C-alpha positions as CSV (number, residue, x, y, z in Angstrom):
1,M,140.1,120.4,135.1
2,R,141.4,116.8,135.3
3,V,138.9,114.4,136.9
4,C,140.5,112.6,139.9
5,H,140.3,108.9,139.8
6,Q,141.7,105.9,141.7
7,G,145.1,106.1,140.2
8,I,148.7,105.3,141.1
9,F,148.8,107.6,144.2
10,Q,145.6,106.2,145.6
11,T,146.6,102.6,145.1
12,V,150.3,102.5,145.9
13,M,151.8,105.6,147.3
14,L,149.0,106.4,149.7
15,S,148.8,102.9,151.0
16,E,152.5,102.9,151.7
17,L,152.2,106.2,153.5
18,R,149.2,105.1,155.6
19,N,151.1,101.9,156.7
20,S,154.2,103.9,157.6
21,L,152.6,106.7,159.7
22,T,152.5,105.1,163.1
23,E,152.0,106.3,166.6
24,S,155.7,105.9,167.1
25,S,156.6,108.1,164.1
26,V,154.2,110.8,165.3
27,E,155.8,110.7,168.7
28,V,159.2,111.2,167.1
29,L,157.9,114.1,165.0
30,M,156.5,115.9,168.0
31,H,159.6,115.2,170.2
32,R,162.4,115.8,167.6
33,G,160.5,117.9,165.1
34,F,161.1,115.5,162.2
35,F,161.2,111.9,161.2
36,V,162.6,110.0,158.2
37,L,161.1,107.1,156.2
38,K,163.6,105.4,154.0
39,D,162.6,103.5,150.8
40,L,158.9,104.4,151.4
41,I,157.9,105.1,147.8
42,N,158.0,102.4,145.2
43,P,161.0,102.8,142.8
44,D,158.9,102.6,139.7
45,I,156.7,105.4,140.9
46,C,159.8,107.4,141.8
47,C,161.2,107.0,138.3
48,R,157.9,108.1,136.7
49,L,157.8,111.2,139.0
50,R,161.4,112.0,138.2
51,D,160.6,111.7,134.4
52,E,157.8,114.2,134.8
53,I,160.2,116.7,136.4
54,Q,162.7,116.1,133.6
55,M,159.9,116.7,131.0
56,L,158.9,120.0,132.6
57,N,162.5,121.1,132.6
58,N,162.8,120.2,128.9
59,L,159.7,122.3,128.2
60,G,161.2,125.3,130.0
61,L,158.6,125.2,132.8
62,M,161.1,124.7,135.6
63,K,162.0,128.2,136.7
64,P,165.2,129.4,138.5
65,N,164.8,129.6,142.3
66,Q,164.8,133.2,143.3
67,V,164.6,135.0,146.7
68,K,163.2,138.5,147.1
69,F,165.0,140.4,149.8
70,L,163.1,143.4,151.3
71,L,165.2,146.6,151.6
72,S,164.4,149.9,153.2
73,E,161.6,152.3,152.0
74,G,159.6,149.4,150.5
75,K,162.2,148.5,147.9
76,S,163.3,144.9,147.2
77,Q,166.0,143.0,145.3
78,T,165.8,139.6,143.8
79,V,168.7,137.2,144.0
80,T,168.9,133.8,142.1
81,K,170.1,130.5,143.6
82,P,172.4,129.2,140.8
83,H,171.6,125.9,139.2
84,I,168.3,125.3,141.0
85,F,165.0,125.1,139.1
86,E,161.5,124.7,140.4
87,A,157.8,124.4,139.4
88,D,154.9,125.2,141.6
89,L,151.8,123.1,140.8
90,H,149.5,126.0,141.4
91,D,150.6,126.9,137.9
92,P,148.0,125.3,135.5
93,E,150.5,124.9,132.6
94,S,152.9,122.9,134.8
95,R,150.0,120.8,136.2
96,C,148.6,119.8,132.8
97,N,152.0,118.6,131.6
98,C,152.5,116.1,134.5
99,E,149.8,113.5,135.0
100,L,151.0,111.9,138.3
101,F,151.9,115.2,140.0
102,G,148.6,116.7,138.7
103,E,146.7,113.8,140.4
104,L,148.7,114.4,143.6
105,F,147.9,118.1,143.6
106,E,144.2,117.7,143.1
107,S,143.8,115.2,145.8
108,D,143.6,115.9,149.5
109,E,144.2,112.3,150.5
110,I,147.8,112.8,151.8
111,V,146.5,115.6,154.1
112,D,143.6,113.4,155.2
113,I,146.0,110.5,156.1
114,V,148.3,112.8,158.0
115,T,145.3,114.4,159.8
116,E,144.1,110.9,160.9
117,M,147.4,110.4,162.8
118,M,148.0,114.0,163.8
119,P,144.7,115.8,164.3
120,H,146.5,118.2,166.7
121,L,148.2,119.9,163.7
122,H,144.8,121.3,162.6
123,L,145.8,121.0,158.9
124,S,143.6,122.8,156.4
125,T,142.3,121.1,153.2
126,G,141.8,122.3,149.7
127,Q,144.2,123.2,146.9
128,S,144.8,126.6,148.3
129,A,146.0,125.1,151.6
130,K,148.9,123.1,150.3
131,T,151.8,123.7,147.9
132,V,153.4,121.0,145.8
133,K,156.8,122.2,144.4
134,L,159.0,120.2,142.1
135,Q,162.7,120.7,142.1
136,Y,165.7,120.0,139.8
137,N,169.2,120.7,141.1
138,E,171.8,120.7,138.3
139,G,174.7,120.1,140.7
140,F,177.8,122.2,140.4
141,G,177.7,122.8,144.2
142,A,174.2,124.2,144.1
143,C,172.6,124.3,147.6
144,F,170.2,126.1,150.0
145,P,171.2,128.1,153.1
146,W,169.9,127.4,156.6
147,H,166.2,128.5,156.9
148,Y,162.8,127.6,158.3
149,D,160.1,126.7,155.8
150,N,157.7,128.9,157.9
151,P,159.8,132.0,159.0
152,G,156.8,133.9,160.3
153,K,153.7,135.8,159.1
154,P,151.9,135.6,156.6
155,N,153.2,132.1,156.0
156,K,150.8,129.3,157.1
157,R,152.9,126.2,156.6
158,K,152.7,123.7,159.4
159,L,154.1,120.5,158.0
160,T,156.7,119.8,155.3
161,M,156.9,116.5,153.4
162,L,160.0,116.0,151.3
163,I,160.3,113.1,148.8
164,Y,163.5,112.2,147.0
165,L,163.7,110.7,143.5
166,N,167.5,110.1,143.1
167,E,168.5,106.7,141.7
168,N,172.0,105.4,142.5
169,W,172.9,108.2,144.8
170,K,176.2,107.7,146.6
171,P,178.4,109.5,149.2
172,G,180.2,112.4,147.5
173,D,177.3,113.2,145.2
174,G,176.1,115.8,147.8
175,G,172.7,117.3,148.0
176,E,172.0,115.9,151.5
177,L,169.3,117.4,153.7
178,A,170.8,118.7,157.0
179,L,168.3,119.1,159.8
180,W,169.3,121.1,162.9
181,P,166.9,120.8,165.9
182,F,167.3,123.9,168.1
183,L,170.2,123.4,170.6
184,G,170.4,119.7,169.4
185,E,172.7,117.8,167.0
186,Q,172.5,118.0,163.3
187,E,171.0,115.0,161.4
188,V,172.0,114.5,157.7
189,V,169.6,112.7,155.4
190,E,170.8,111.1,152.2
191,P,168.6,112.1,149.2
192,T,168.1,108.5,148.1
193,M,165.2,107.3,145.9
194,G,162.0,106.8,147.8
195,T,163.1,108.5,151.0
196,V,160.5,110.7,152.6
197,V,161.1,113.3,155.3
198,F,158.5,114.9,157.5
199,F,159.3,118.0,159.6
200,L,157.5,120.8,161.4
201,S,157.8,123.8,159.1
202,D,158.0,126.4,161.9
203,R,160.3,124.4,164.2
204,I,163.1,122.8,162.2
205,L,166.1,124.7,160.9
206,H,167.4,123.0,157.8
207,R,169.4,123.4,154.6
208,V,170.5,121.5,151.4
209,L,174.2,120.7,151.3
210,P,176.2,121.5,148.1
211,C,175.2,119.1,145.4
212,Y,177.6,117.8,142.7
213,K,175.3,115.8,140.4
214,P,171.7,116.2,139.2
215,R,169.2,115.9,142.0
216,F,165.4,115.5,141.9
217,C,162.8,115.9,144.7
218,F,159.5,117.4,145.4
219,T,158.0,119.1,148.5
220,I,154.5,119.2,149.8
221,W,153.8,122.0,152.3
222,M,150.6,121.5,154.3
223,E,149.1,124.6,155.9
224,S,147.2,125.3,159.1
225,Q,145.4,128.3,160.6
226,D,147.0,127.4,163.9
227,V,150.5,128.9,163.2
228,N,152.3,132.2,163.9
229,G,150.2,133.3,166.9
230,D,151.7,135.8,169.3
231,S,153.1,133.0,171.5
232,D,155.0,131.8,168.4
233,L,156.4,135.2,167.5
234,L,156.9,137.5,170.5
235,L,159.9,136.9,172.7
236,R,158.8,138.4,176.1
237,M,160.7,139.0,179.4
238,S,159.0,135.9,180.8
239,H,160.8,133.8,178.2
240,L,164.1,135.6,178.7
241,S,164.0,134.7,182.4
242,K,164.0,131.0,181.6
243,S,166.5,128.7,180.0
244,P,166.7,128.8,176.2
245,E,166.0,125.1,176.3
246,A,162.3,126.1,176.8
247,L,162.3,127.1,173.1
248,V,163.4,123.6,171.8
249,K,159.8,122.6,171.0
250,S,158.6,126.1,170.3
251,P,158.4,128.1,167.0
252,L,159.6,131.0,169.1
253,Q,163.2,129.7,168.6
254,R,163.0,131.4,165.2
255,V,163.5,134.8,166.8
256,I,167.0,134.1,168.0
257,S,168.0,131.3,165.6
258,R,170.2,133.5,163.4
259,A,172.1,134.7,166.4
260,V,172.6,131.2,167.9
261,Y,173.8,129.8,164.5
262,A,175.2,133.0,163.1
263,D,178.4,131.6,161.6
264,A,176.6,128.6,160.1
265,Y,174.0,130.9,158.5
266,E,176.7,133.1,156.9
267,T,178.7,130.2,155.6
268,S,175.6,128.7,154.0
269,L,174.7,132.0,152.4
270,R,178.1,132.2,150.8
271,E,177.9,128.6,149.5
272,C,174.4,129.2,148.2
273,F,174.6,132.5,146.5
274,G,178.2,132.6,145.4
275,D,179.2,135.9,143.8
276,S,175.7,137.3,144.7
277,C,176.1,136.6,148.5
278,R,176.9,140.2,149.5
279,L,173.4,141.4,149.9
280,P,172.1,138.3,151.8
281,I,175.1,138.5,154.2
282,L,174.7,142.2,154.8
283,L,171.0,141.7,155.7
284,H,171.9,138.8,157.9
285,Q,174.5,140.9,159.8
286,K,172.0,143.8,160.1
287,H,169.4,141.5,161.5
288,L,171.9,140.3,164.2
289,E,172.9,143.9,165.0
290,N,169.3,144.9,165.6
291,L,168.4,141.7,167.6
292,L,171.4,141.9,169.9
293,K,170.9,145.6,170.8
294,D,168.7,144.6,173.7
295,P,171.0,143.5,176.6
296,A,168.4,141.0,177.9
297,V,168.1,139.3,174.4
298,S,171.9,139.3,174.0
299,N,172.3,137.6,177.4
300,F,169.7,135.0,176.5
301,V,171.5,134.3,173.2
302,G,174.7,133.9,175.1
303,K,173.1,131.2,177.3
304,A,171.8,129.4,174.2
305,L,175.3,129.5,172.7
306,R,176.8,127.9,175.8
307,I,174.2,125.1,175.7
308,K,174.7,124.5,172.0
309,D,178.5,124.4,172.4
310,N,178.3,122.1,175.4
311,S,176.1,119.6,173.5
312,R,178.7,118.9,170.9
């Protein structure tokens, strides 16, 4: 195992992060569910990180992004997102071929810095409590559909940190991150070099818009034991008797999100999976059918739709 030392992340990236995580940014995160730090990471570091992703891709260690859809009777079917390749640094071979990312994975200093400012997130430590995933998008319209990084059990993700490594990005290149706070307005983030985005994994619906040139980024998911309790997962009559706005800051919004944003979900599935979109769309529609069978839930979703439409 590589011995951690006071390297580039400890001296530059971590100090920049520590200086940028302020009480104000934490307030924004808890209120809106996300915040964006532009030009946070030094360009030289970004270029070195991008080069490590390119090297892994050249070695064949970046694997196609695939989604396993659960079917009836315990069966499943895997569908590939075209033109998107990833490496998870829990894989030792990937780790040993990228010095800077290996250093980042083996250190808990980012989690420690975040915990200093946000102890209420109850983030866990250790390599098993975080995931560092590298991503290369070839372009050609490749994208991600609307989703939550923590959709429910057994997922333990609490906080997502996204770092972009794209030099000379310009409008029209695509690949922007779209964030959609529940019943709020979308925010679109340009994937420019050095931009860092934090968002709550169980509270922010998001997607990657179609990308038309090569795009590099990496994600750090930080876990917590304080996620997906009954109050985050079970929609009760006591919730249905209130305004849907009560779910704006609650992970419980995930229960009805697909119904409130049904058309947007379906459009993004078509854009993402292309010719392989039939199964994801059928499962999406089946989910809606089952959810809306309950008249009280259907009425609650109708209220949420009216609030969403009136906020435009």
